[in-house]
C-alpha positions as protocol buffer text, in pm:
chain_id: "A"
residue {
  index: 1
  type: MET
  ca { x: -2210 y: -736 z: 1584 }
}
residue {
  index: 2
  type: ARG
  ca { x: -1946 y: -785 z: 1315 }
}
residue {
  index: 3
  type: ASP
  ca { x: -1594 y: -650 z: 1344 }
}
residue {
  index: 4
  type: LEU
  ca { x: -1608 y: -473 z: 1008 }
}
residue {
  index: 5
  type: LEU
  ca { x: -1854 y: -349 z: 749 }
}
residue {
  index: 6
  type: TYR
  ca { x: -1695 y: -249 z: 418 }
}
residue {
  index: 7
  type: LEU
  ca { x: -1900 y: 14 z: 237 }
}
residue {
  index: 8
  type: GLU
  ca { x: -1876 y: -16 z: -141 }
}
residue {
  index: 9
  type: ARG
  ca { x: -2209 y: 138 z: -243 }
}
residue {
  index: 10
  type: VAL
  ca { x: -2250 y: 512 z: -280 }
}
residue {
  index: 11
  type: GLU
  ca { x: -2594 y: 505 z: -120 }
}
residue {
  index: 12
  type: GLN
  ca { x: -2445 y: 345 z: 193 }
}
residue {
  index: 13
  type: ALA
  ca { x: -2180 y: 615 z: 220 }
}
residue {
  index: 14
  type: GLU
  ca { x: -2438 y: 890 z: 160 }
}
residue {
  index: 15
  type: THR
  ca { x: -2657 y: 743 z: 434 }
}
residue {
  index: 16
  type: LEU
  ca { x: -2375 y: 724 z: 686 }
}
residue {
  index: 17
  type: LEU
  ca { x: -2180 y: 1044 z: 627 }
}
residue {
  index: 18
  type: LYS
  ca { x: -2401 y: 1290 z: 807 }
}
residue {
  index: 19
  type: PRO
  ca { x: -2281 y: 1426 z: 1144 }
}
residue {
  index: 20
  type: GLN
  ca { x: -2606 y: 1364 z: 1335 }
}
residue {
  index: 21
  type: ARG
  ca { x: -2640 y: 1015 z: 1186 }
}
residue {
  index: 22
  type: ILE
  ca { x: -2286 y: 922 z: 1289 }
}
residue {
  index: 23
  type: GLU
  ca { x: -2366 y: 1033 z: 1644 }
}
residue {
  index: 24
  type: VAL
  ca { x: -2674 y: 810 z: 1643 }
}
residue {
  index: 25
  type: LEU
  ca { x: -2464 y: 521 z: 1515 }
}
residue {
  index: 26
  type: ARG
  ca { x: -2207 y: 573 z: 1792 }
}
residue {
  index: 27
  type: GLN
  ca { x: -2484 y: 548 z: 2051 }
}
residue {
  index: 28
  type: LEU
  ca { x: -2586 y: 214 z: 1901 }
}
residue {
  index: 29
  type: ALA
  ca { x: -2253 y: 52 z: 1984 }
}
residue {
  index: 30
  type: GLU
  ca { x: -2471 y: -104 z: 2253 }
}
residue {
  index: 31
  type: PRO
  ca { x: -2831 y: -218 z: 2194 }
}
residue {
  index: 32
  type: ARG
  ca { x: -3063 y: 76 z: 2253 }
}
residue {
  index: 33
  type: SER
  ca { x: -3408 y: 198 z: 2158 }
}
residue {
  index: 34
  type: CYS
  ca { x: -3471 y: 522 z: 1974 }
}
residue {
  index: 35
  type: THR
  ca { x: -3614 y: 663 z: 2298 }
}
residue {
  index: 36
  type: GLU
  ca { x: -3289 y: 590 z: 2482 }
}
residue {
  index: 37
  type: VAL
  ca { x: -3074 y: 735 z: 2203 }
}
residue {
  index: 38
  type: ALA
  ca { x: -3291 y: 1046 z: 2186 }
}
residue {
  index: 39
  type: ALA
  ca { x: -3249 y: 1105 z: 2560 }
}
residue {
  index: 40
  type: ARG
  ca { x: -2870 y: 1065 z: 2540 }
}
residue {
  index: 41
  type: LEU
  ca { x: -2841 y: 1305 z: 2244 }
}
residue {
  index: 42
  type: ASP
  ca { x: -3108 y: 1548 z: 2365 }
}
residue {
  index: 43
  type: GLN
  ca { x: -3299 y: 1497 z: 2039 }
}
residue {
  index: 44
  type: THR
  ca { x: -3663 y: 1419 z: 1966 }
}
residue {
  index: 45
  type: GLN
  ca { x: -3755 y: 1054 z: 1933 }
}
residue {
  index: 46
  type: GLN
  ca { x: -3898 y: 1119 z: 1586 }
}
residue {
  index: 47
  type: ARG
  ca { x: -3572 y: 1266 z: 1457 }
}
residue {
  index: 48
  type: VAL
  ca { x: -3367 y: 977 z: 1597 }
}
residue {
  index: 49
  type: TYR
  ca { x: -3610 y: 721 z: 1452 }
}
residue {
  index: 50
  type: TYR
  ca { x: -3576 y: 883 z: 1110 }
}
residue {
  index: 51
  type: HIS
  ca { x: -3197 y: 844 z: 1121 }
}
residue {
  index: 52
  type: VAL
  ca { x: -3217 y: 488 z: 1256 }
}
residue {
  index: 53
  type: LYS
  ca { x: -3466 y: 389 z: 987 }
}
residue {
  index: 54
  type: ARG
  ca { x: -3230 y: 508 z: 713 }
}
residue {
  index: 55
  type: LEU
  ca { x: -2936 y: 328 z: 873 }
}
residue {
  index: 56
  type: VAL
  ca { x: -3138 y: 6 z: 893 }
}
residue {
  index: 57
  type: GLU
  ca { x: -3245 y: 35 z: 528 }
}
residue {
  index: 58
  type: HIS
  ca { x: -2881 y: 24 z: 415 }
}
residue {
  index: 59
  type: GLY
  ca { x: -2761 y: -246 z: 654 }
}
residue {
  index: 60
  type: LEU
  ca { x: -2563 y: -16 z: 882 }
}
residue {
  index: 61
  type: VAL
  ca { x: -2782 y: -81 z: 1186 }
}
residue {
  index: 62
  type: THR
  ca { x: -2974 y: -397 z: 1282 }
}
residue {
  index: 63
  type: LEU
  ca { x: -3297 y: -449 z: 1473 }
}
residue {
  index: 64
  type: VAL
  ca { x: -3189 y: -690 z: 1748 }
}
residue {
  index: 65
  type: ASP
  ca { x: -3494 y: -702 z: 1976 }
}
residue {
  index: 66
  type: GLU
  ca { x: -3843 y: -572 z: 2038 }
}
residue {
  index: 67
  type: ARG
  ca { x: -4010 y: -497 z: 2368 }
}
residue {
  index: 68
  type: ARG
  ca { x: -4355 y: -387 z: 2479 }
}
residue {
  index: 69
  type: VAL
  ca { x: -4360 y: -38 z: 2629 }
}
residue {
  index: 70
  type: ARG
  ca { x: -4692 y: 118 z: 2731 }
}
residue {
  index: 71
  type: GLY
  ca { x: -4877 y: -110 z: 2494 }
}
residue {
  index: 72
  type: ILE
  ca { x: -4651 y: -27 z: 2198 }
}
residue {
  index: 73
  type: ASN
  ca { x: -4379 y: -242 z: 2042 }
}
residue {
  index: 74
  type: GLU
  ca { x: -4046 y: -61 z: 2072 }
}
residue {
  index: 75
  type: GLY
  ca { x: -3751 y: -168 z: 1863 }
}
residue {
  index: 76
  type: VAL
  ca { x: -3402 y: -216 z: 2006 }
}
residue {
  index: 77
  type: TYR
  ca { x: -3125 y: -146 z: 1757 }
}
residue {
  index: 78
  type: GLN
  ca { x: -2751 y: -201 z: 1739 }
}
residue {
  index: 79
  type: ALA
  ca { x: -2476 y: -100 z: 1498 }
}
residue {
  index: 80
  type: THR
  ca { x: -2409 y: -379 z: 1249 }
}
residue {
  index: 81
  type: ALA
  ca { x: -2032 y: -355 z: 1295 }
}
residue {
  index: 82
  type: ARG
  ca { x: -1767 y: -215 z: 1527 }
}
residue {
  index: 83
  type: ALA
  ca { x: -1587 y: -43 z: 1239 }
}
residue {
  index: 84
  type: TYR
  ca { x: -1698 y: 97 z: 902 }
}
residue {
  index: 85
  type: TRP
  ca { x: -1451 y: 126 z: 614 }
}
residue {
  index: 86
  type: LEU
  ca { x: -1519 y: 331 z: 304 }
}
residue {
  index: 87
  type: SER
  ca { x: -1394 y: 156 z: -7 }
}
residue {
  index: 88
  type: PRO
  ca { x: -1171 y: 351 z: -248 }
}
residue {
  index: 89
  type: ARG
  ca { x: -1397 y: 201 z: -517 }
}
residue {
  index: 90
  type: LEU
  ca { x: -1667 y: 448 z: -414 }
}
residue {
  index: 91
  type: VAL
  ca { x: -1484 y: 703 z: -625 }
}
residue {
  index: 92
  type: GLY
  ca { x: -1265 y: 473 z: -828 }
}
residue {
  index: 93
  type: ARG
  ca { x: -922 y: 539 z: -966 }
}
residue {
  index: 94
  type: ILE
  ca { x: -889 y: 870 z: -1150 }
}
residue {
  index: 95
  type: GLY
  ca { x: -650 y: 809 z: -1437 }
}
residue {
  index: 96
  type: GLN
  ca { x: -393 y: 533 z: -1473 }
}
residue {
  index: 97
  type: ARG
  ca { x: -189 y: 405 z: -1180 }
}
residue {
  index: 98
  type: GLN
  ca { x: 153 y: 565 z: -1194 }
}
residue {
  index: 99
  type: GLN
  ca { x: 484 y: 384 z: -1182 }
}
residue {
  index: 100
  type: ARG
  ca { x: 623 y: 477 z: -842 }
}
residue {
  index: 101
  type: ASP
  ca { x: 945 y: 425 z: -657 }
}
residue {
  index: 102
  type: GLU
  ca { x: 907 y: 167 z: -378 }
}
residue {
  index: 103
  type: ALA
  ca { x: 1044 y: 420 z: -130 }
}
residue {
  index: 104
  type: SER
  ca { x: 776 y: 678 z: -214 }
}
residue {
  index: 105
  type: LEU
  ca { x: 466 y: 757 z: -11 }
}
residue {
  index: 106
  type: GLY
  ca { x: 259 y: 720 z: -326 }
}
residue {
  index: 107
  type: TYR
  ca { x: 366 y: 355 z: -361 }
}
residue {
  index: 108
  type: LEU
  ca { x: 269 y: 297 z: 2 }
}
residue {
  index: 109
  type: LEU
  ca { x: -75 y: 450 z: -61 }
}
residue {
  index: 110
  type: ASP
  ca { x: -133 y: 215 z: -353 }
}
residue {
  index: 111
  type: LEU
  ca { x: -21 y: -81 z: -142 }
}
residue {
  index: 112
  type: MET
  ca { x: -247 y: 11 z: 149 }
}
residue {
  index: 113
  type: GLU
  ca { x: -545 y: 45 z: -86 }
}
residue {
  index: 114
  type: GLU
  ca { x: -479 y: -306 z: -215 }
}
residue {
  index: 115
  type: VAL
  ca { x: -438 y: -451 z: 135 }
}
residue {
  index: 116
  type: GLN
  ca { x: -753 y: -279 z: 260 }
}
residue {
  index: 117
  type: SER
  ca { x: -957 y: -419 z: -27 }
}
residue {
  index: 118
  type: ASP
  ca { x: -819 y: -771 z: 18 }
}
residue {
  index: 119
  type: VAL
  ca { x: -874 y: -775 z: 395 }
}
residue {
  index: 120
  type: ALA
  ca { x: -1229 y: -643 z: 361 }
}
residue {
  index: 121
  type: ASP
  ca { x: -1317 y: -904 z: 97 }
}
residue {
  index: 122
  type: LEU
  ca { x: -1173 y: -1184 z: 314 }
}
residue {
  index: 123
  type: HIS
  ca { x: -1359 y: -1055 z: 619 }
}
residue {
  index: 124
  type: THR
  ca { x: -1689 y: -1045 z: 430 }
}
residue {
  index: 125
  type: GLN
  ca { x: -1629 y: -1394 z: 291 }
}
residue {
  index: 126
  type: ALA
  ca { x: -1551 y: -1531 z: 638 }
}
residue {
  index: 127
  type: ALA
  ca { x: -1863 y: -1372 z: 784 }
}
residue {
  index: 128
  type: HIS
  ca { x: -2083 y: -1529 z: 517 }
}
residue {
  index: 129
  type: GLN
  ca { x: -1926 y: -1871 z: 567 }
}
residue {
  index: 130
  type: ALA
  ca { x: -1961 y: -1866 z: 944 }
}
residue {
  index: 131
  type: GLY
  ca { x: -2309 y: -1715 z: 959 }
}
residue {
  index: 132
  type: GLN
  ca { x: -2452 y: -1380 z: 1048 }
}
residue {
  index: 133
  type: HIS
  ca { x: -2363 y: -1382 z: 1418 }
}
residue {
  index: 134
  type: SER
  ca { x: -2013 y: -1526 z: 1413 }
}
residue {
  index: 135
  type: GLU
  ca { x: -1709 y: -1503 z: 1195 }
}
residue {
  index: 136
  type: ALA
  ca { x: -1470 y: -1774 z: 1083 }
}
residue {
  index: 137
  type: ASP
  ca { x: -1103 y: -1726 z: 1158 }
}
residue {
  index: 138
  type: LEU
  ca { x: -884 y: -1718 z: 848 }
}
residue {
  index: 139
  type: PRO
  ca { x: -511 y: -1782 z: 886 }
}
residue {
  index: 140
  type: SER
  ca { x: -346 y: -1442 z: 887 }
}
residue {
  index: 141
  type: LEU
  ca { x: -71 y: -1256 z: 1066 }
}
residue {
  index: 142
  type: GLY
  ca { x: -29 y: -892 z: 1158 }
}
residue {
  index: 143
  type: VAL
  ca { x: 293 y: -763 z: 1310 }
}
residue {
  index: 144
  type: SER
  ca { x: 354 y: -404 z: 1416 }
}
residue {
  index: 145
  type: GLY
  ca { x: 647 y: -246 z: 1592 }
}
residue {
  index: 146
  type: GLU
  ca { x: 876 y: 53 z: 1605 }
}
residue {
  index: 147
  type: ILE
  ca { x: 1239 y: 71 z: 1500 }
}
residue {
  index: 148
  type: ARG
  ca { x: 1490 y: 355 z: 1500 }
}
residue {
  index: 149
  type: VAL
  ca { x: 1729 y: 412 z: 1212 }
}
residue {
  index: 150
  type: ARG
  ca { x: 1981 y: 692 z: 1186 }
}
residue {
  index: 151
  type: PRO
  ca { x: 1967 y: 881 z: 853 }
}
residue {
  index: 152
  type: ASP
  ca { x: 2314 y: 760 z: 754 }
}
residue {
  index: 153
  type: ARG
  ca { x: 2207 y: 394 z: 804 }
}
residue {
  index: 154
  type: ARG
  ca { x: 1881 y: 407 z: 606 }
}
residue {
  index: 155
  type: PRO
  ca { x: 2034 y: 252 z: 291 }
}
residue {
  index: 156
  type: GLU
  ca { x: 2177 y: -30 z: 504 }
}
residue {
  index: 157
  type: PHE
  ca { x: 1839 y: -88 z: 670 }
}
residue {
  index: 158
  type: MET
  ca { x: 1658 y: -97 z: 336 }
}
residue {
  index: 159
  type: ALA
  ca { x: 1909 y: -345 z: 198 }
}
residue {
  index: 160
  type: ASP
  ca { x: 1873 y: -569 z: 505 }
}
residue {
  index: 161
  type: LEU
  ca { x: 1494 y: -557 z: 481 }
}
residue {
  index: 162
  type: LYS
  ca { x: 1492 y: -647 z: 111 }
}
residue {
  index: 163
  type: THR
  ca { x: 1734 y: -934 z: 173 }
}
residue {
  index: 164
  type: ALA
  ca { x: 1520 y: -1074 z: 455 }
}
residue {
  index: 165
  type: LEU
  ca { x: 1206 y: -1059 z: 241 }
}
residue {
  index: 166
  type: GLN
  ca { x: 1380 y: -1211 z: -60 }
}
residue {
  index: 167
  type: ASP
  ca { x: 1498 y: -1499 z: 159 }
}
residue {
  index: 168
  type: LEU
  ca { x: 1136 y: -1563 z: 262 }
}
residue {
  index: 169
  type: PHE
  ca { x: 1010 y: -1544 z: -97 }
}
residue {
  index: 170
  type: THR
  ca { x: 1279 y: -1788 z: -205 }
}
residue {
  index: 171
  type: LYS
  ca { x: 1221 y: -2031 z: 84 }
}
residue {
  index: 172
  type: TYR
  ca { x: 842 y: -2038 z: 53 }
}
residue {
  index: 173
  type: GLY
  ca { x: 806 y: -1962 z: -318 }
}
residue {
  index: 174
  type: GLY
  ca { x: 716 y: -2314 z: -435 }
}
residue {
  index: 175
  type: ASP
  ca { x: 391 y: -2442 z: -583 }
}
residue {
  index: 176
  type: GLU
  ca { x: 277 y: -2642 z: -278 }
}
residue {
  index: 177
  type: GLY
  ca { x: 66 y: -2524 z: 12 }
}
residue {
  index: 178
  type: ASP
  ca { x: -178 y: -2238 z: 61 }
}
residue {
  index: 179
  type: ALA
  ca { x: -101 y: -1909 z: -111 }
}
residue {
  index: 180
  type: PHE
  ca { x: -52 y: -1600 z: 103 }
}
residue {
  index: 181
  type: LYS
  ca { x: 21 y: -1239 z: 15 }
}
residue {
  index: 182
  type: LEU
  ca { x: 292 y: -1054 z: 206 }
}
residue {
  index: 183
  type: ALA
  ca { x: 297 y: -675 z: 230 }
}
residue {
  index: 184
  type: VAL
  ca { x: 545 y: -474 z: 436 }
}
residue {
  index: 185
  type: ALA
  ca { x: 500 y: -107 z: 511 }
}
residue {
  index: 186
  type: CYS
  ca { x: 767 y: 114 z: 666 }
}
residue {
  index: 187
  type: TYR
  ca { x: 695 y: 481 z: 729 }
}
residue {
  index: 188
  type: PRO
  ca { x: 791 y: 758 z: 975 }
}
residue {
  index: 189
  type: ASP
  ca { x: 605 y: 742 z: 1304 }
}
residue {
  index: 190
  type: ARG
  ca { x: 390 y: 1049 z: 1345 }
}
residue {
  index: 191
  type: PRO
  ca { x: 371 y: 1236 z: 1678 }
}
residue {
  index: 192
  type: HIS
  ca { x: 48 y: 1169 z: 1865 }
}
residue {
  index: 193
  type: ASP
  ca { x: -135 y: 1477 z: 1989 }
}
residue {
  index: 194
  type: GLU
  ca { x: -352 y: 1497 z: 2299 }
}
residue {
  index: 195
  type: GLU
  ca { x: -671 y: 1422 z: 2105 }
}
residue {
  index: 196
  type: ASP
  ca { x: -521 y: 1098 z: 1969 }
}
residue {
  index: 197
  type: THR
  ca { x: -424 y: 992 z: 2323 }
}
residue {
  index: 198
  type: ILE
  ca { x: -778 y: 1052 z: 2451 }
}
residue {
  index: 199
  type: ARG
  ca { x: -929 y: 862 z: 2157 }
}
residue {
  index: 200
  type: GLN
  ca { x: -699 y: 564 z: 2212 }
}
residue {
  index: 201
  type: GLY
  ca { x: -802 y: 555 z: 2577 }
}
residue {
  index: 202
  type: GLU
  ca { x: -1171 y: 553 z: 2484 }
}
residue {
  index: 203
  type: ASN
  ca { x: -1118 y: 261 z: 2243 }
}
residue {
  index: 204
  type: ARG
  ca { x: -957 y: 35 z: 2503 }
}
């Protein structure tokens, strides 16, 4: 099972984005037969098989094993990836990209779209290089944390952040070595509701 599958084709998104089909896909986080999934979802085996067949056709689910049950070959299926990202390219950009202030949420949205696309392309490239069942590690770094800034010190914080980044760009801005892209996002932390807390616990 891959870590990520990036969906860039409309037919893939159309296949996935149906409530019952997503429930089937969730059940296939572990290898299961259509009979087992049907029992867990209280659905008929025929209905589950129809959904699984469509998911397999578009690479969202993989046949991982077959076993003999009562004289019949029964397929065992598993989700192709642990996470599925929908590419912004599915719709494409409507109109020209606007010139935005770096402190605006719109600028951050544009930046996140670019980072998502780059990370997905690198992940796909690494998976192809390493083979279908393993993924090569590419040198990358992700850092996340929380800071607290009083409103009256926000300009000071922004100035310090820009200075620190500019120092890095200056120090490592030569022509030698491997090229890396650096993106920094700073945004207000949102309050987590009870549903978020439950979801985070399930994902651990």
